[in-house]
GULUM-59796 format. One record per atom (N, C-alpha, C, O, CB): residue number from 1; x negated, y negated, z negated; atom name. Coordinates in nm, 4 decimals, m for minus. Glycine has a CB too. Layout:
BEGIN
{romar NUM; {X; Y; Z}; CA} ...
//
This chain:
BEGIN
{romar 1; {m0.0896; 0.1182; 0.0112}; N} {romar 1; {m0.0119; 0.0274; m0.0043}; CA} {romar 1; {m0.0761; m0.1240; 0.0209}; C} {romar 1; {m0.1323; m0.1659; m0.0803}; O} {romar 1; {0.0399; 0.0520; m0.1292}; CB} {romar 2; {m0.0797; m0.2105; 0.1288}; N} {romar 2; {m0.1682; m0.3296; 0.0796}; CA} {romar 2; {m0.0769; m0.4477; 0.0535}; C} {romar 2; {0.0246; m0.4855; 0.1120}; O} {romar 2; {m0.2836; m0.3731; 0.1902}; CB} {romar 3; {m0.1590; m0.5067; m0.0783}; N} {romar 3; {m0.1072; m0.6025; m0.1776}; CA} {romar 3; {m0.2145; m0.7552; m0.1049}; C} {romar 3; {m0.2729; m0.8231; m0.1893}; O} {romar 3; {m0.1490; m0.5342; m0.3794}; CB} {romar 4; {m0.2271; m0.7867; 0.0133}; N} {romar 4; {m0.2940; m0.8896; 0.0520}; CA} {romar 4; {m0.1778; m0.9940; 0.0352}; C} {romar 4; {m0.0613; m0.9817; 0.0730}; O} {romar 4; {m0.3612; m0.8719; 0.1935}; CB} {romar 5; {m0.2507; m1.1255; m0.0461}; N} {romar 5; {m0.1450; m1.2332; m0.0670}; CA} {romar 5; {m0.2008; m1.3308; 0.0895}; C} {romar 5; {m0.3148; m1.3510; 0.1315}; O} {romar 5; {m0.1650; m1.3313; m0.2586}; CB} {romar 6; {m0.0742; m1.3716; 0.1408}; N} {romar 6; {m0.0953; m1.4773; 0.2659}; CA} {romar 6; {m0.0300; m1.5972; 0.2246}; C} {romar 6; {m0.0504; m1.6947; 0.2970}; O} {romar 6; {m0.0298; m1.4299; 0.4143}; CB} {romar 7; {0.0672; m1.6180; 0.0936}; N} {romar 7; {0.1071; m1.7375; 0.0733}; CA} {romar 7; {0.1317; m1.7220; m0.1104}; C} {romar 7; {0.2078; m1.6409; m0.1632}; O} {romar 7; {0.2462; m1.7741; 0.1819}; CB} {romar 8; {0.0443; m1.8239; m0.1831}; N} {romar 8; {0.0474; m1.8344; m0.3267}; CA} {romar 8; {0.1524; m1.8989; m0.3391}; C} {romar 8; {0.1956; m1.8810; m0.4530}; O} {romar 8; {m0.0609; m1.8933; m0.3963}; CB} {romar 9; {0.2251; m1.9741; m0.2727}; N} {romar 9; {0.3293; m2.0689; m0.3432}; CA} {romar 9; {0.4170; m2.0192; m0.4419}; C} {romar 9; {0.4429; m2.0957; m0.5348}; O} {romar 9; {0.4162; m2.1257; m0.2511}; CB} {romar 10; {0.4837; m1.8727; m0.4411}; N} {romar 10; {0.5504; m1.8167; m0.4801}; CA} {romar 10; {0.4837; m1.7941; m0.6676}; C} {romar 10; {0.5553; m1.7912; m0.7676}; O} {romar 10; {0.5683; m1.7092; m0.3704}; CB} {romar 11; {0.3536; m1.7832; m0.6643}; N} {romar 11; {0.3040; m1.7154; m0.7807}; CA} {romar 11; {0.2757; m1.8601; m0.8884}; C} {romar 11; {0.1974; m1.9511; m0.8609}; O} {romar 11; {0.1503; m1.6105; m0.7357}; CB} {romar 12; {0.3506; m1.8527; m0.9981}; N} {romar 12; {0.3415; m1.9252; m1.1291}; CA} {romar 12; {0.1855; m1.9813; m1.1270}; C} {romar 12; {0.0846; m1.9222; m1.0888}; O} {romar 12; {0.3769; m1.8168; m1.2676}; CB} {romar 13; {0.2005; m2.1248; m1.1848}; N} {romar 13; {0.0677; m2.1626; m1.1798}; CA} {romar 13; {0.0152; m2.1662; m1.3184}; C} {romar 13; {m0.0762; m2.2446; m1.3438}; O} {romar 13; {0.0513; m2.2909; m1.1108}; CB} {romar 14; {0.0538; m2.1047; m1.3919}; N} {romar 14; {m0.0130; m2.0348; m1.5715}; CA} {romar 14; {m0.0998; m1.9212; m1.4730}; C} {romar 14; {m0.2193; m1.9385; m1.4486}; O} {romar 14; {0.1550; m1.9273; m1.7357}; CB} {romar 15; {m0.0320; m1.8181; m1.4272}; N} {romar 15; {m0.1072; m1.7162; m1.3426}; CA} {romar 15; {m0.2280; m1.7488; m1.2786}; C} {romar 15; {m0.3366; m1.7054; m1.3169}; O} {romar 15; {m0.0306; m1.6723; m1.2432}; CB} {romar 16; {m0.2067; m1.8548; m1.1426}; N} {romar 16; {m0.3366; m1.9399; m1.1073}; CA} {romar 16; {m0.4249; m1.9237; m1.1576}; C} {romar 16; {m0.5157; m1.8435; m1.1362}; O} {romar 16; {m0.3411; m2.0533; m1.1161}; CB} {romar 17; {m0.4021; m2.0496; m1.2846}; N} {romar 17; {m0.5009; m2.0686; m1.3633}; CA} {romar 17; {m0.5836; m1.9238; m1.4706}; C} {romar 17; {m0.6985; m1.9289; m1.5145}; O} {romar 17; {m0.4341; m2.1817; m1.4426}; CB} {romar 18; {m0.5072; m1.8330; m1.4861}; N} {romar 18; {m0.5521; m1.7290; m1.5649}; CA} {romar 18; {m0.6615; m1.6597; m1.4415}; C} {romar 18; {m0.7570; m1.5880; m1.4716}; O} {romar 18; {m0.4119; m1.6249; m1.6283}; CB} {romar 19; {m0.6265; m1.6958; m1.3067}; N} {romar 19; {m0.7102; m1.5749; m1.2064}; CA} {romar 19; {m0.8379; m1.6744; m1.2348}; C} {romar 19; {m0.9441; m1.6299; m1.2783}; O} {romar 19; {m0.6505; m1.5408; m0.9956}; CB} {romar 20; {m0.8193; m1.7990; m1.2089}; N} {romar 20; {m0.9243; m1.9130; m1.2123}; CA} {romar 20; {m1.0276; m1.8682; m1.3275}; C} {romar 20; {m1.1461; m1.8644; m1.2942}; O} {romar 20; {m0.8507; m2.0704; m1.2482}; CB} {romar 21; {m0.9991; m1.8392; m1.4396}; N} {romar 21; {m1.1073; m1.7513; m1.5731}; CA} {romar 21; {m1.1687; m1.6808; m1.5687}; C} {romar 21; {m1.2801; m1.6839; m1.6209}; O} {romar 21; {m1.0786; m1.6891; m1.6643}; CB} {romar 22; {m1.1162; m1.5750; m1.4963}; N} {romar 22; {m1.1892; m1.4635; m1.4664}; CA} {romar 22; {m1.3024; m1.4948; m1.3894}; C} {romar 22; {m1.2959; m1.5899; m1.3115}; O} {romar 22; {m1.1140; m1.3703; m1.4042}; CB} {romar 23; {m1.4216; m1.4178; m1.4015}; N} {romar 23; {m1.5430; m1.4205; m1.3461}; CA} {romar 23; {m1.5977; m1.2960; m1.3289}; C} {romar 23; {m1.5533; m1.1995; m1.3911}; O} {romar 23; {m1.6228; m1.4949; m1.4127}; CB} {romar 24; {m1.7002; m1.2857; m1.2421}; N} {romar 24; {m1.7769; m1.1595; m1.2214}; CA} {romar 24; {m1.9455; m1.2213; m1.2839}; C} {romar 24; {m1.9725; m1.3347; m1.2444}; O} {romar 24; {m1.7678; m1.1026; m1.0243}; CB} {romar 25; {m2.0224; m1.1720; m1.3494}; N} {romar 25; {m2.1388; m1.1733; m1.3377}; CA} {romar 25; {m2.2323; m1.0831; m1.2940}; C} {romar 25; {m2.2745; m0.9855; m1.3560}; O} {romar 25; {m2.1608; m1.1996; m1.4165}; CB} {romar 26; {m2.2603; m1.1176; m1.1923}; N} {romar 26; {m2.4099; m1.0489; m1.1149}; CA} {romar 26; {m2.5341; m1.1393; m1.1395}; C} {romar 26; {m2.5384; m1.2619; m1.1491}; O} {romar 26; {m2.3968; m1.0385; m0.9292}; CB} {romar 27; {m2.6244; m1.0561; m1.1465}; N} {romar 27; {m2.7785; m1.1250; m1.1577}; CA} {romar 27; {m2.8739; m1.0249; m1.0616}; C} {romar 27; {m2.8369; m0.9084; m1.0472}; O} {romar 27; {m2.8465; m1.1257; m1.3441}; CB} {romar 28; {m2.9702; m1.0614; m1.0103}; N} {romar 28; {m3.0829; m0.9947; m0.9462}; CA} {romar 28; {m3.1926; m0.9991; m1.0771}; C} {romar 28; {m3.2303; m1.0837; m1.1581}; O} {romar 28; {m3.1368; m1.0815; m0.7935}; CB} {romar 29; {m3.2243; m0.8357; m1.0436}; N} {romar 29; {m3.3002; m0.8388; m1.1657}; CA} {romar 29; {m3.4366; m0.7333; m1.1137}; C} {romar 29; {m3.4298; m0.6577; m1.0168}; O} {romar 29; {m3.1955; m0.7776; m1.3122}; CB} {romar 30; {m3.5162; m0.7441; m1.1724}; N} {romar 30; {m3.6160; m0.5777; m1.1514}; CA} {romar 30; {m3.5964; m0.5168; m1.2732}; C} {romar 30; {m3.5925; m0.5648; m1.3865}; O} {romar 30; {m3.8089; m0.5846; m1.1280}; CB} {romar 31; {m3.5814; m0.3721; m1.2220}; N} {romar 31; {m3.5178; m0.2591; m1.3363}; CA} {romar 31; {m3.6175; m0.1496; m1.2488}; C} {romar 31; {m3.6687; m0.1665; m1.1382}; O} {romar 31; {m3.2973; m0.2202; m1.3422}; CB} {romar 32; {m3.6254; m0.0290; m1.3421}; N} {romar 32; {m3.6815; 0.0868; m1.3376}; CA} {romar 32; {m3.6059; 0.2028; m1.3407}; C} {romar 32; {m3.5498; 0.2066; m1.4502}; O} {romar 32; {m3.7595; 0.0909; m1.4222}; CB} {romar 33; {m3.5828; 0.2806; m1.2864}; N} {romar 33; {m3.5256; 0.3977; m1.3098}; CA} {romar 33; {m3.5729; 0.4952; m1.3211}; C} {romar 33; {m3.6472; 0.5363; m1.2320}; O} {romar 33; {m3.4620; 0.4217; m1.2524}; CB} {romar 34; {m3.5508; 0.5613; m1.4217}; N} {romar 34; {m3.5714; 0.6808; m1.5157}; CA} {romar 34; {m3.5493; 0.7801; m1.4897}; C} {romar 34; {m3.4682; 0.8062; m1.5786}; O} {romar 34; {m3.5226; 0.6860; m1.6104}; CB} {romar 35; {m3.5594; 0.8898; m1.4171}; N} {romar 35; {m3.4718; 1.0150; m1.3817}; CA} {romar 35; {m3.5784; 1.1281; m1.4586}; C} {romar 35; {m3.5475; 1.2471; m1.4525}; O} {romar 35; {m3.4438; 1.0422; m1.1845}; CB} {romar 36; {m3.6626; 1.1007; m1.5068}; N} {romar 36; {m3.7515; 1.2402; m1.5457}; CA} {romar 36; {m3.9022; 1.1721; m1.5845}; C} {romar 36; {m3.9330; 1.0664; m1.5294}; O} {romar 36; {m3.7674; 1.3702; m1.3892}; CB} {romar 37; {m3.9790; 1.2249; m1.6643}; N} {romar 37; {m4.1180; 1.1780; m1.7300}; CA} {romar 37; {m4.2169; 1.1725; m1.5925}; C} {romar 37; {m4.3307; 1.1313; m1.5700}; O} {romar 37; {m4.1832; 1.3035; m1.8644}; CB} {romar 38; {m4.1174; 1.2328; m1.5188}; N} {romar 38; {m4.2565; 1.2566; m1.3546}; CA} {romar 38; {m4.1835; 1.1411; m1.2427}; C} {romar 38; {m4.2505; 1.1054; m1.1458}; O} {romar 38; {m4.2488; 1.4932; m1.2382}; CB} {romar 39; {m4.0716; 1.0974; m1.2590}; N} {romar 39; {m3.9846; 1.0307; m1.1712}; CA} {romar 39; {m3.9192; 0.9004; m1.1813}; C} {romar 39; {m3.7966; 0.8911; m1.1878}; O} {romar 39; {m3.8999; 1.1018; m1.1567}; CB} {romar 40; {m4.0211; 0.7693; m1.1833}; N} {romar 40; {m3.9710; 0.6757; m1.1777}; CA} {romar 40; {m3.9395; 0.5591; m1.0890}; C} {romar 40; {m4.0447; 0.5175; m1.0406}; O} {romar 40; {m4.0040; 0.6607; m1.2393}; CB} {romar 41; {m3.8598; 0.5064; m1.0583}; N} {romar 41; {m3.8670; 0.4210; m0.9326}; CA} {romar 41; {m3.8414; 0.2704; m0.9854}; C} {romar 41; {m3.7556; 0.2597; m1.0730}; O} {romar 41; {m3.7483; 0.4704; m0.8136}; CB} {romar 42; {m3.9148; 0.1377; m0.9361}; N} {romar 42; {m3.9166; 0.0157; m0.9421}; CA} {romar 42; {m3.8454; m0.0238; m0.8291}; C} {romar 42; {m3.8490; 0.0192; m0.7139}; O} {romar 42; {m4.0378; m0.0336; m0.9555}; CB} {romar 43; {m3.7648; m0.1334; m0.8928}; N} {romar 43; {m3.6535; m0.1717; m0.7653}; CA} {romar 43; {m3.6305; m0.3193; m0.8302}; C} {romar 43; {m3.6655; m0.3487; m0.9445}; O} {romar 43; {m3.4786; m0.0544; m0.7484}; CB} {romar 44; {m3.5671; m0.4058; m0.7405}; N} {romar 44; {m3.5186; m0.5482; m0.7256}; CA} {romar 44; {m3.3907; m0.5146; m0.6642}; C} {romar 44; {m3.3724; m0.4948; m0.5441}; O} {romar 44; {m3.6140; m0.6535; m0.6346}; CB} {romar 45; {m3.2843; m0.5089; m0.7782}; N} {romar 45; {m3.1435; m0.5269; m0.7880}; CA} {romar 45; {m3.0105; m0.5784; m0.7752}; C} {romar 45; {m3.0534; m0.6938; m0.7757}; O} {romar 45; {m3.1397; m0.5273; m0.8288}; CB} {romar 46; {m2.8849; m0.5950; m0.7640}; N} {romar 46; {m2.8058; m0.6879; m0.7739}; CA} {romar 46; {m2.7557; m0.5885; m0.8788}; C} {romar 46; {m2.7451; m0.4698; m0.8480}; O} {romar 46; {m2.7255; m0.7490; m0.6498}; CB} {romar 47; {m2.7232; m0.6332; m1.0057}; N} {romar 47; {m2.6407; m0.5667; m1.1152}; CA} {romar 47; {m2.5630; m0.6502; m1.1480}; C} {romar 47; {m2.5975; m0.7671; m1.1654}; O} {romar 47; {m2.7019; m0.5177; m1.2300}; CB} {romar 48; {m2.4486; m0.6103; m1.1625}; N} {romar 48; {m2.2890; m0.6219; m1.2162}; CA} {romar 48; {m2.2808; m0.5698; m1.3263}; C} {romar 48; {m2.3131; m0.4564; m1.3618}; O} {romar 48; {m2.1792; m0.5568; m1.1383}; CB} {romar 49; {m2.2243; m0.6770; m1.3982}; N} {romar 49; {m2.2767; m0.6387; m1.5273}; CA} {romar 49; {m2.0791; m0.6072; m1.5667}; C} {romar 49; {m2.0464; m0.5891; m1.6840}; O} {romar 49; {m2.3983; m0.7947; m1.6329}; CB} {romar 50; {m2.0142; m0.6062; m1.4987}; N} {romar 50; {m1.8565; m0.6359; m1.5111}; CA} {romar 50; {m1.8335; m0.4488; m1.4274}; C} {romar 50; {m1.7568; m0.3748; m1.4891}; O} {romar 50; {m1.7802; m0.8325; m1.3876}; CB} {romar 51; {m1.8846; m0.4046; m1.3284}; N} {romar 51; {m1.8720; m0.2470; m1.2938}; CA} {romar 51; {m1.8873; m0.1664; m1.3725}; C} {romar 51; {m1.9718; m0.1775; m1.4613}; O} {romar 51; {m1.9451; m0.1984; m1.2116}; CB} {romar 52; {m1.8046; m0.0591; m1.3586}; N} {romar 52; {m1.7646; 0.0460; m1.4062}; CA} {romar 52; {m1.8705; 0.1058; m1.3751}; C} {romar 52; {m1.9501; 0.1028; m1.4690}; O} {romar 52; {m1.6491; 0.0954; m1.3712}; CB} {romar 53; {m1.9143; 0.1671; m1.2727}; N} {romar 53; {m2.0661; 0.1977; m1.1642}; CA} {romar 53; {m2.1116; 0.1585; m1.0592}; C} {romar 53; {m2.0695; 0.0920; m0.9645}; O} {romar 53; {m2.0842; 0.3005; m1.1166}; CB} {romar 54; {m2.1969; 0.2039; m1.0845}; N} {romar 54; {m2.3144; 0.1113; m0.9139}; CA} {romar 54; {m2.3564; 0.2424; m0.8710}; C} {romar 54; {m2.3821; 0.3493; m0.9264}; O} {romar 54; {m2.5118; m0.0245; m0.9525}; CB} {romar 55; {m2.3536; 0.1752; m0.6946}; N} {romar 55; {m2.4221; 0.2450; m0.6791}; CA} {romar 55; {m2.5508; 0.2242; m0.6126}; C} {romar 55; {m2.6016; 0.1121; m0.6155}; O} {romar 55; {m2.3625; 0.3108; m0.6457}; CB} {romar 56; {m2.6201; 0.3421; m0.5406}; N} {romar 56; {m2.7472; 0.3554; m0.4874}; CA} {romar 56; {m2.7655; 0.4227; m0.3498}; C} {romar 56; {m2.7260; 0.5354; m0.3200}; O} {romar 56; {m2.8197; 0.4228; m0.5801}; CB} {romar 57; {m2.8390; 0.3265; m0.2618}; N} {romar 57; {m2.8218; 0.3453; m0.1382}; CA} {romar 57; {m2.9261; 0.4874; m0.1199}; C} {romar 57; {m3.0326; 0.5091; m0.1778}; O} {romar 57; {m2.8561; 0.2021; m0.0521}; CB} {romar 58; {m2.8548; 0.5725; m0.0194}; N} {romar 58; {m2.8773; 0.6929; 0.0074}; CA} {romar 58; {m3.0481; 0.6786; 0.0503}; C} {romar 58; {m3.1122; 0.5831; 0.0941}; O} {romar 58; {m2.7654; 0.7480; 0.1211}; CB} {romar 59; {m3.0805; 0.7950; 0.0218}; N} {romar 59; {m3.2605; 0.8126; 0.0589}; CA} {romar 59; {m3.3230; 0.7762; m0.0397}; C} {romar 59; {m3.4171; 0.8511; m0.0661}; O} {romar 59; {m3.3311; 0.7254; 0.1778}; CB} {romar 60; {m3.3051; 0.6581; m0.1322}; N} {romar 60; {m3.3767; 0.6246; m0.2612}; CA} {romar 60; {m3.4223; 0.7284; m0.3189}; C} {romar 60; {m3.5416; 0.7524; m0.3007}; O} {romar 60; {m3.3034; 0.5597; m0.3554}; CB} {romar 61; {m3.3317; 0.8333; m0.4167}; N} {romar 61; {m3.3367; 0.8810; m0.5012}; CA} {romar 61; {m3.3770; 1.0714; m0.4541}; C} {romar 61; {m3.2961; 1.1406; m0.3923}; O} {romar 61; {m3.2109; 0.8264; m0.5690}; CB} {romar 62; {m3.4690; 1.1054; m0.4853}; N} {romar 62; {m3.5177; 1.2466; m0.4524}; CA} {romar 62; {m3.4119; 1.3169; m0.4351}; C} {romar 62; {m3.3110; 1.2692; m0.4870}; O} {romar 62; {m3.6017; 1.3139; m0.5500}; CB} {romar 63; {m3.3977; 1.4328; m0.3693}; N} {romar 63; {m3.2489; 1.5426; m0.3692}; CA} {romar 63; {m3.2694; 1.6036; m0.4735}; C} {romar 63; {m3.1649; 1.6267; m0.5343}; O} {romar 63; {m3.2201; 1.6625; m0.2468}; CB} {romar 64; {m3.4061; 1.6592; m0.5462}; N} {romar 64; {m3.4057; 1.7548; m0.6412}; CA} {romar 64; {m3.3251; 1.6835; m0.8069}; C} {romar 64; {m3.3206; 1.7527; m0.9086}; O} {romar 64; {m3.5808; 1.8035; m0.6506}; CB} {romar 65; {m3.2678; 1.5348; m0.8012}; N} {romar 65; {m3.2517; 1.4461; m0.8675}; CA} {romar 65; {m3.0672; 1.4224; m0.8342}; C} {romar 65; {m2.9929; 1.3421; m0.8907}; O} {romar 65; {m3.3687; 1.3341; m0.8300}; CB} {romar 66; {m3.0415; 1.4949; m0.7547}; N} {romar 66; {m2.9004; 1.4623; m0.7051}; CA} {romar 66; {m2.7865; 1.5801; m0.7542}; C} {romar 66; {m2.8212; 1.6923; m0.7911}; O} {romar 66; {m2.9065; 1.4533; m0.5318}; CB} {romar 67; {m2.6770; 1.5450; m0.7493}; N} {romar 67; {m2.5729; 1.6389; m0.8145}; CA} {romar 67; {m2.4532; 1.6660; m0.7217}; C} {romar 67; {m2.3655; 1.6779; m0.8072}; O} {romar 67; {m2.5173; 1.5759; m0.9508}; CB} {romar 68; {m2.3830; 1.6860; m0.5886}; N} {romar 68; {m2.2899; 1.6866; m0.5446}; CA} {romar 68; {m2.1366; 1.6489; m0.6229}; C} {romar 68; {m2.1030; 1.6961; m0.7315}; O} {romar 68; {m2.3105; 1.7892; m0.4982}; CB} {romar 69; {m2.0954; 1.6006; m0.5814}; N} {romar 69; {m1.9772; 1.5100; m0.6454}; CA} {romar 69; {m1.8330; 1.5354; m0.5567}; C} {romar 69; {m1.8256; 1.5605; m0.4364}; O} {romar 69; {m2.0254; 1.3298; m0.6362}; CB} {romar 70; {m1.7307; 1.5221; m0.6458}; N} {romar 70; {m1.6038; 1.5367; m0.5576}; CA} {romar 70; {m1.5536; 1.4188; m0.6060}; C} {romar 70; {m1.4407; 1.3928; m0.5644}; O} {romar 70; {m1.5024; 1.6703; m0.5728}; CB} {romar 71; {m1.6118; 1.3247; m0.6953}; N} {romar 71; {m1.5459; 1.1976; m0.7334}; CA} {romar 71; {m1.5408; 1.1082; m0.6408}; C} {romar 71; {m1.6129; 1.1029; m0.5412}; O} {romar 71; {m1.5996; 1.1371; m0.8358}; CB} {romar 72; {m1.4420; 1.0239; m0.6760}; N} {romar 72; {m1.3684; 0.9153; m0.5508}; CA} {romar 72; {m1.3791; 0.7750; m0.6526}; C} {romar 72; {m1.3473; 0.7610; m0.7707}; O} {romar 72; {m1.1540; 0.9654; m0.4915}; CB} {romar 73; {m1.4323; 0.6878; m0.5629}; N} {romar 73; {m1.5033; 0.5322; m0.5926}; CA} {romar 73; {m1.4172; 0.4801; m0.5044}; C} {romar 73; {m1.3930; 0.5383; m0.3986}; O} {romar 73; {m1.6793; 0.4937; m0.5575}; CB} {romar 74; {m1.3543; 0.3504; m0.5415}; N} {romar 74; {m1.3206; 0.2667; m0.4845}; CA} {romar 74; {m1.4010; 0.1349; m0.4883}; C} {romar 74; {m1.4688; 0.1293; m0.5909}; O} {romar 74; {m1.2123; 0.2645; m0.5151}; CB} {romar 75; {m1.4163; 0.0123; m0.3971}; N} {romar 75; {m1.4672; m0.1001; m0.4043}; CA} {romar 75; {m1.3547; m0.2320; m0.4368}; C} {romar 75; {m1.2340; m0.2234; m0.4142}; O} {romar 75; {m1.5412; m0.1069; m0.2779}; CB} {romar 76; {m1.4153; m0.3392; m0.4874}; N} {romar 76; {m1.3165; m0.3910; m0.5484}; CA} {romar 76; {m1.2159; m0.4071; m0.4491}; C} {romar 76; {m1.1036; m0.3759; m0.4887}; O} {romar 76; {m1.3505; m0.5046; m0.6157}; CB} {romar 77; {m1.2216; m0.4363; m0.3626}; N} {romar 77; {m1.1369; m0.4731; m0.2602}; CA} {romar 77; {m1.0230; m0.3227; m0.2161}; C} {romar 77; {m0.9371; m0.3305; m0.1282}; O} {romar 77; {m1.2495; m0.5291; m0.1273}; CB} {romar 78; {m1.0428; m0.2271; m0.2786}; N} {romar 78; {m0.9681; m0.1191; m0.3264}; CA} {romar 78; {m0.9948; m0.0516; m0.1796}; C} {romar 78; {m0.8969; 0.0088; m0.1356}; O} {romar 78; {m0.8001; m0.1506; m0.3867}; CB} {romar 79; {m1.0860; m0.0518; m0.1147}; N} {romar 79; {m1.1430; 0.0775; 0.0037}; CA} {romar 79; {m1.2117; 0.1747; m0.0389}; C} {romar 79; {m1.2792; 0.1672; m0.1417}; O} {romar 79; {m1.2375; 0.0368; 0.1135}; CB} {romar 80; {m1.2034; 0.2822; 0.0369}; N} {romar 80; {m1.2665; 0.4117; m0.0270}; CA} {romar 80; {m1.3753; 0.3730; m0.0031}; C} {romar 80; {m1.3959; 0.3071; 0.0988}; O} {romar 80; {m1.2399; 0.5555; 0.0200}; CB} {romar 81; {m1.4848; 0.4071; m0.1003}; N} {romar 81; {m1.6490; 0.4503; m0.0556}; CA} {romar 81; {m1.7023; 0.6032; m0.0437}; C} {romar 81; {m1.6964; 0.6658; m0.1496}; O} {romar 81; {m1.7503; 0.3897; m0.1696}; CB} {romar 82; {m1.7360; 0.6495; 0.0306}; N} {romar 82; {m1.7457; 0.7497; 0.0439}; CA} {romar 82; {m1.8994; 0.7940; m0.0139}; C} {romar 82; {m2.0103; 0.7686; 0.0331}; O} {romar 82; {m1.7053; 0.7676; 0.1700}; CB} {romar 83; {m1.8548; 0.8821; m0.1530}; N} {romar 83; {m1.9672; 1.0005; m0.2420}; CA} {romar 83; {m1.9880; 1.1133; m0.2095}; C} {romar 83; {m1.9090; 1.2074; m0.2009}; O} {romar 83; {m1.9388; 1.0388; m0.3697}; CB} {romar 84; {m2.0875; 1.1087; m0.1916}; N} {romar 84; {m2.1348; 1.2541; m0.1596}; CA} {romar 84; {m2.2108; 1.3281; m0.2928}; C} {romar 84; {m2.1971; 1.4479; m0.3177}; O} {romar 84; {m2.2474; 1.2458; m0.0254}; CB} {romar 85; {m2.2860; 1.2430; m0.3667}; N} {romar 85; {m2.3954; 1.2874; m0.4543}; CA} {romar 85; {m2.3870; 1.1903; m0.6120}; C} {romar 85; {m2.3992; 1.0688; m0.5965}; O} {romar 85; {m2.5525; 1.2602; m0.3591}; CB} {romar 86; {m2.3751; 1.2210; m0.6999}; N} {romar 86; {m2.4402; 1.1481; m0.8025}; CA} {romar 86; {m2.5590; 1.1773; m0.8899}; C} {romar 86; {m2.6139; 1.2870; m0.8808}; O} {romar 86; {m2.3584; 1.1289; m0.8750}; CB} {romar 87; {m2.6075; 1.0747; m0.9845}; N} {romar 87; {m2.6896; 1.1320; m1.0612}; CA} {romar 87; {m2.7144; 1.0880; m1.1791}; C} {romar 87; {m2.6255; 1.0155; m1.2237}; O} {romar 87; {m2.7820; 1.1430; m1.0118}; CB} {romar 88; {m2.8296; 1.1107; m1.2658}; N} {romar 88; {m2.8418; 1.0616; m1.4034}; CA} {romar 88; {m2.9648; 0.9779; m1.4273}; C} {romar 88; {m3.0722; 1.0347; m1.4073}; O} {romar 88; {m2.8426; 1.1759; m1.4979}; CB} {romar 89; {m2.9667; 0.8611; m1.4639}; N} {romar 89; {m3.1064; 0.7635; m1.4956}; CA} {romar 89; {m3.0634; 0.6926; m1.5788}; C} {romar 89; {m2.9492; 0.6556; m1.6062}; O} {romar 89; {m3.1748; 0.6707; m1.3864}; CB} {romar 90; {m3.2049; 0.6642; m1.6395}; N} {romar 90; {m3.1848; 0.5699; m1.7497}; CA} {romar 90; {m3.2628; 0.4444; m1.6310}; C} {romar 90; {m3.3500; 0.4543; m1.5447}; O} {romar 90; {m3.2769; 0.6204; m1.9340}; CB} {romar 91; {m3.1600; 0.3056; m1.6938}; N} {romar 91; {m3.1904; 0.2048; m1.6361}; CA} {romar 91; {m3.2683; 0.1237; m1.7352}; C} {romar 91; {m3.2135; 0.0983; m1.8424}; O} {romar 91; {m3.0799; 0.1476; m1.5812}; CB} {romar 92; {m3.3926; 0.0789; m1.7115}; N} {romar 92; {m3.5187; m0.0257; m1.7836}; CA} {romar 92; {m3.5469; m0.1388; m1.7502}; C} {romar 92; {m3.6215; m0.1630; m1.6553}; O} {romar 92; {m3.6429; 0.0125; m1.7767}; CB} {romar 93; {m3.4895; m0.2310; m1.8260}; N} {romar 93; {m3.5571; m0.3638; m1.7902}; CA} {romar 93; {m3.5969; m0.4677; m1.8889}; C} {romar 93; {m3.5239; m0.4860; m1.9863}; O} {romar 93; {m3.4759; m0.4303; m1.7063}; CB} {romar 94; {m3.7000; m0.5341; m1.8740}; N} {romar 94; {m3.7542; m0.5692; m2.0149}; CA} {romar 94; {m3.7582; m0.5385; m2.1176}; C} {romar 94; {m3.7133; m0.6073; m2.2093}; O} {romar 94; {m3.7367; m0.6351; m2.0498}; CB} {romar 95; {m3.8299; m0.3915; m2.1367}; N} {romar 95; {m3.8457; m0.3560; m2.2584}; CA} {romar 95; {m3.6862; m0.3315; m2.3421}; C} {romar 95; {m3.6633; m0.3584; m2.4600}; O} {romar 95; {m3.9409; m0.4700; m2.3176}; CB} {romar 96; {m3.6043; m0.2822; m2.2569}; N} {romar 96; {m3.4436; m0.2921; m2.2405}; CA} {romar 96; {m3.3845; m0.1157; m2.2013}; C} {romar 96; {m3.4399; m0.0583; m2.1075}; O} {romar 96; {m3.4034; m0.4241; m2.0837}; CB} {romar 97; {m3.2925; m0.0555; m2.2659}; N} {romar 97; {m3.2223; 0.0768; m2.1685}; CA} {romar 97; {m3.0955; m0.0499; m2.1380}; C} {romar 97; {m3.0542; m0.1284; m2.2234}; O} {romar 97; {m3.1555; 0.2799; m2.2793}; CB} {romar 98; {m3.0604; m0.0444; m2.0253}; N} {romar 98; {m2.9146; m0.0864; m1.9883}; CA} {romar 98; {m2.8272; m0.0120; m1.9816}; C} {romar 98; {m2.7145; m0.0517; m1.9519}; O} {romar 98; {m2.8967; m0.1374; m1.8863}; CB} 
//
């Protein structure tokens, strides 16, 4: 079901005000992905603090650290993302685990 808004005249002003107060915080940061003691990847990433899950471009993570998955994931605009694998990794930044 498509919920695109083409005309906002019928939306109450108080609701529009609430929508303007909702923001997403995104930062470009340097991180280290830690898959094991022997496998660490340094990278610069766009980190979205409001995201429930983050995606990593295919080919960056070694296949030995990937697990097949049937989980479904949708983008913010409700389009389906094709997810074939998932992984477990620690995210390290400035002496803190995220």
